[in-house]
C-alpha positions as CSV (number, residue, x, y, z in Angstrom):
1,M,-26.0,-287.5,25.9
2,D,-26.8,-288.6,29.5
3,W,-30.0,-290.5,30.4
4,L,-31.7,-287.4,31.9
5,Q,-31.3,-285.4,28.7
6,I,-32.6,-288.3,26.7
7,L,-35.6,-288.7,29.0
8,V,-36.6,-285.0,29.1
9,L,-36.2,-284.4,25.4
10,S,-38.1,-287.6,24.4
11,L,-41.0,-286.9,26.7
12,I,-41.2,-283.3,25.5
13,Q,-41.3,-284.4,21.9
14,G,-43.8,-287.2,22.6
15,F,-46.3,-285.2,24.6
16,T,-46.1,-281.9,22.7
17,E,-46.0,-283.3,19.1
18,F,-49.7,-283.9,19.0
19,L,-51.0,-281.4,21.6
20,P,-52.0,-277.9,20.3
21,V,-49.2,-276.3,22.3
22,S,-46.2,-276.1,19.9
23,S,-43.3,-278.6,20.5
24,S,-40.7,-276.1,19.2
25,A,-41.7,-273.6,22.0
26,H,-41.0,-276.3,24.6
27,L,-37.8,-277.5,23.1
28,I,-36.4,-274.0,23.1
29,L,-36.9,-273.8,26.9
30,V,-34.7,-276.8,27.5
31,P,-31.3,-275.0,27.1
32,V,-32.7,-272.2,29.3
33,F,-32.9,-274.5,32.3
34,S,-30.0,-276.8,31.6
35,D,-26.4,-276.7,30.3
36,W,-26.9,-279.6,28.0
37,P,-25.3,-279.5,24.6
38,D,-27.4,-279.6,21.4
39,Q,-28.9,-283.1,21.0
40,G,-27.9,-283.2,17.4
41,L,-29.6,-284.1,14.1
42,A,-29.5,-287.9,14.7
43,F,-31.5,-287.6,17.9
44,D,-34.1,-285.4,16.3
45,V,-34.6,-288.0,13.6
46,A,-35.0,-290.7,16.3
47,L,-37.7,-288.6,18.1
48,H,-39.6,-288.2,14.8
49,V,-39.5,-291.9,14.3
50,G,-40.9,-292.5,17.7
51,S,-43.8,-290.1,17.2
52,L,-44.5,-291.7,13.8
53,V,-44.6,-295.2,15.3
54,A,-47.0,-294.0,18.0
55,V,-49.6,-292.5,15.6
56,V,-49.3,-295.4,13.1
57,L,-49.9,-297.9,15.9
58,Y,-52.8,-296.0,17.4
59,F,-54.6,-295.6,14.1
60,R,-53.4,-298.9,12.6
61,E,-57.0,-300.3,11.9
62,E,-58.1,-297.1,10.2
63,L,-54.8,-296.9,8.2
64,V,-55.2,-300.5,7.0
65,R,-58.8,-299.8,5.8
66,M,-57.8,-296.5,4.3
67,T,-54.8,-298.0,2.4
68,A,-56.8,-300.9,1.0
69,S,-59.7,-298.6,-0.1
70,W,-57.3,-296.1,-1.6
71,C,-55.6,-298.7,-3.6
72,T,-59.0,-300.0,-4.8
73,S,-60.1,-296.4,-5.8
74,L,-56.7,-296.0,-7.6
75,A,-57.5,-299.0,-9.6
76,G,-60.8,-297.5,-10.6
77,R,-63.0,-300.0,-8.6
78,G,-65.0,-297.4,-6.6
79,T,-64.5,-295.0,-3.8
80,D,-65.8,-295.4,-0.3
81,D,-65.5,-293.3,2.9
82,D,-62.1,-294.8,3.8
83,A,-60.7,-294.1,0.3
84,R,-62.0,-290.5,0.4
85,L,-60.4,-289.9,3.8
86,A,-57.1,-291.2,2.4
87,W,-57.3,-288.9,-0.5
88,W,-58.2,-285.9,1.8
89,V,-55.0,-286.7,3.9
90,I,-52.9,-286.6,0.7
91,L,-54.6,-283.4,-0.6
92,A,-54.1,-281.6,2.8
93,T,-50.4,-282.6,2.9
94,I,-49.6,-280.9,-0.4
95,P,-49.6,-277.2,0.8
96,V,-47.3,-277.8,3.7
97,G,-44.9,-279.8,1.5
98,I,-44.6,-277.0,-1.0
99,A,-44.4,-274.3,1.6
100,G,-41.7,-276.3,3.5
101,L,-39.5,-276.6,0.5
102,L,-39.9,-272.9,-0.3
103,V,-39.0,-271.6,3.1
104,K,-36.8,-274.3,4.5
105,D,-33.6,-272.2,4.7
106,M,-35.4,-269.3,6.3
107,L,-37.0,-271.6,8.9
108,E,-33.6,-273.0,9.9
109,T,-32.4,-269.5,10.6
110,H,-35.3,-267.8,12.3
111,A,-37.7,-270.6,13.6
112,R,-36.2,-270.7,17.0
113,S,-36.6,-267.0,17.7
114,P,-38.2,-266.7,21.2
115,Q,-40.1,-263.6,20.3
116,L,-41.7,-265.2,17.2
117,L,-42.5,-268.4,19.2
118,A,-44.2,-266.3,21.8
119,F,-46.2,-264.4,19.2
120,G,-47.3,-267.6,17.5
121,L,-48.3,-269.2,20.8
122,I,-50.4,-266.3,22.0
123,V,-52.1,-265.2,18.7
124,F,-52.9,-268.7,17.3
125,G,-53.8,-269.9,20.8
126,I,-56.4,-267.1,21.2
127,V,-57.8,-268.0,17.7
128,L,-58.1,-271.6,18.7
129,G,-60.0,-270.6,21.9
130,I,-62.4,-268.4,20.0
131,V,-63.1,-271.0,17.4
132,D,-63.5,-273.8,19.9
133,W,-65.9,-271.7,21.9
134,R,-68.1,-270.6,19.0
135,C,-67.9,-273.5,16.5
136,R,-69.0,-276.8,17.9
137,G,-69.8,-278.9,14.9
138,R,-71.0,-282.5,14.6
139,R,-69.4,-283.7,11.4
140,S,-67.0,-286.6,11.5
141,E,-63.8,-286.8,9.5
142,Y,-65.6,-289.2,7.1
143,Q,-68.1,-286.4,6.3
144,M,-65.4,-284.1,4.9
145,N,-65.1,-283.0,1.3
146,W,-62.2,-282.0,-0.8
147,K,-62.7,-278.3,0.0
148,D,-62.5,-279.1,3.7
149,A,-59.2,-281.0,3.2
150,L,-57.7,-278.2,1.1
151,W,-58.6,-275.5,3.7
152,I,-57.1,-277.6,6.5
153,G,-54.0,-278.2,4.3
154,L,-53.6,-274.5,3.7
155,A,-54.0,-273.9,7.5
156,Q,-51.3,-276.5,8.2
157,A,-48.9,-274.6,6.0
158,L,-49.2,-271.8,8.6
159,A,-47.7,-274.1,11.2
160,L,-44.3,-273.3,9.6
161,F,-44.6,-270.0,11.5
162,P,-42.9,-270.5,14.8
163,G,-45.1,-271.2,17.8
164,T,-48.2,-271.9,15.7
165,S,-48.5,-275.6,16.4
166,R,-49.3,-277.9,13.5
167,S,-51.9,-279.8,15.5
168,G,-53.3,-276.6,16.9
169,I,-53.8,-274.8,13.6
170,T,-55.3,-277.9,11.8
171,M,-57.7,-278.5,14.6
172,T,-58.7,-274.8,14.6
173,M,-59.5,-274.9,10.9
174,A,-61.3,-278.2,11.2
175,L,-63.5,-276.8,14.0
176,L,-64.2,-273.7,11.9
177,L,-65.4,-275.9,9.1
178,G,-67.9,-277.7,11.4
179,L,-66.1,-280.9,12.4
180,S,-66.5,-282.1,16.0
181,R,-63.7,-281.8,18.4
182,E,-62.9,-285.5,18.2
183,A,-63.0,-285.5,14.4
184,S,-60.8,-282.4,14.2
185,A,-58.2,-284.1,16.4
186,R,-58.4,-287.4,14.7
187,F,-57.9,-285.9,11.2
188,S,-55.1,-283.8,12.5
189,F,-53.4,-286.9,13.9
190,L,-53.8,-288.8,10.6
191,L,-52.5,-285.7,8.8
192,S,-49.4,-285.8,11.0
193,I,-48.2,-289.1,9.4
194,P,-47.1,-287.8,6.0
195,V,-45.9,-284.6,7.6
196,I,-43.6,-286.5,10.0
197,V,-42.4,-288.7,7.2
198,L,-41.5,-285.7,5.1
199,A,-39.8,-283.8,7.9
200,G,-38.0,-286.8,9.3
201,G,-37.0,-287.8,5.7
202,L,-35.4,-284.5,5.1
203,E,-33.5,-284.7,8.4
204,A,-32.4,-288.2,7.6
205,V,-31.0,-287.1,4.3
206,D,-29.1,-284.3,6.0
207,L,-27.8,-286.8,8.6
208,V,-26.5,-289.3,5.9
209,R,-24.8,-286.4,4.1
210,S,-23.1,-285.2,7.3
211,G,-21.5,-288.6,7.8
212,I,-21.3,-288.2,11.6
213,D,-21.1,-291.1,14.0
214,V,-24.2,-291.9,16.0
215,D,-24.9,-293.3,19.4
216,W,-27.4,-296.0,18.6
217,F,-28.3,-296.8,22.2
218,S,-29.4,-293.2,22.8
219,L,-31.3,-293.1,19.5
220,L,-33.2,-296.3,20.2
221,L,-34.0,-295.2,23.8
222,G,-35.1,-291.8,22.6
223,A,-37.4,-293.3,19.9
224,L,-38.9,-295.7,22.4
225,L,-39.7,-293.1,25.0
226,S,-41.0,-290.7,22.4
227,A,-43.3,-293.4,21.0
228,V,-44.7,-294.4,24.3
229,S,-45.4,-290.9,25.5
230,A,-46.9,-289.9,22.1
231,Y,-49.2,-292.9,22.1
232,L,-50.4,-292.1,25.6
233,C,-50.8,-288.4,24.6
234,I,-53.0,-289.3,21.6
235,H,-55.2,-291.7,23.7
236,Y,-55.9,-289.3,26.6
237,F,-56.1,-286.2,24.5
238,L,-59.0,-287.6,22.5
239,A,-60.9,-288.4,25.7
240,F,-60.0,-285.1,27.3
241,I,-61.3,-282.8,24.6
242,K,-64.5,-284.7,24.3
243,R,-65.4,-283.7,27.8
244,I,-63.6,-280.4,28.4
245,G,-62.5,-278.9,25.0
246,M,-59.5,-276.8,24.0
247,Q,-59.7,-274.0,26.5
248,P,-57.2,-275.4,29.0
249,F,-54.6,-275.6,26.2
250,V,-55.5,-272.0,25.1
251,I,-54.8,-270.7,28.6
252,Y,-51.5,-272.7,28.8
253,R,-50.4,-271.3,25.4
254,V,-51.0,-267.7,26.4
255,L,-49.1,-268.2,29.7
256,L,-46.2,-270.0,28.0
257,G,-46.0,-267.2,25.4
258,I,-45.9,-264.5,28.1
259,A,-43.2,-266.6,30.0
260,L,-41.1,-266.7,26.8
261,L,-41.4,-262.9,26.3
262,W,-40.3,-262.4,29.9
263,L,-37.4,-264.9,29.8
264,F,-36.0,-263.5,26.6
265,A,-36.8,-259.8,27.0
């Protein structure tokens, strides 16, 4: 891989992993406008590691509190808001974990279909726009209950459909349940941690089994660029939606979906 391919793929992964715009839809456009070879499984793992590092660093204080409180609750010494939030993240991860194992082979075959990606972008983008326009709640992520977590987890399983966007569909459901825009985004980002660990772990297992040689410099550079861009994305996205909302992303999704249909007609 040359430096330009590493730069482009890392930035696309970093910026689109946490935005409600579908990273898979953007990555499929790369070979359309370039003659680059497939980046390979090892580089995909590195990009996931970069995204994981970014979200863990950004929410490091919350994660320390949540982990300590969760361990305390596990020992039977009481449950506070941080412990409950940790439990809700775990609960909301279960549906997508089960669904991913059930449809993994099918996803590897059909997930990169441009037509399916376009459909997911447009339909779920419009749903996000309607919900953001009509449902402007005030609840924080600490005011969630187990039913909220389960509904968001079930919605997250829909992200396995191409073009849906994991962050987009979880924010949509959180908004529908009455969470504020910032709370919806923050819970979605916290929820990404176990999902990225699971997805990256499965890819890492496949990588080890393949026994292929890896270019460690490219992997480290890709992980670093992905981490930096993802961290900046999280920071500025939270400030952006507080003032403006989701509508610019909805418009972008619909236009991108139309572009995919036109390019691959």
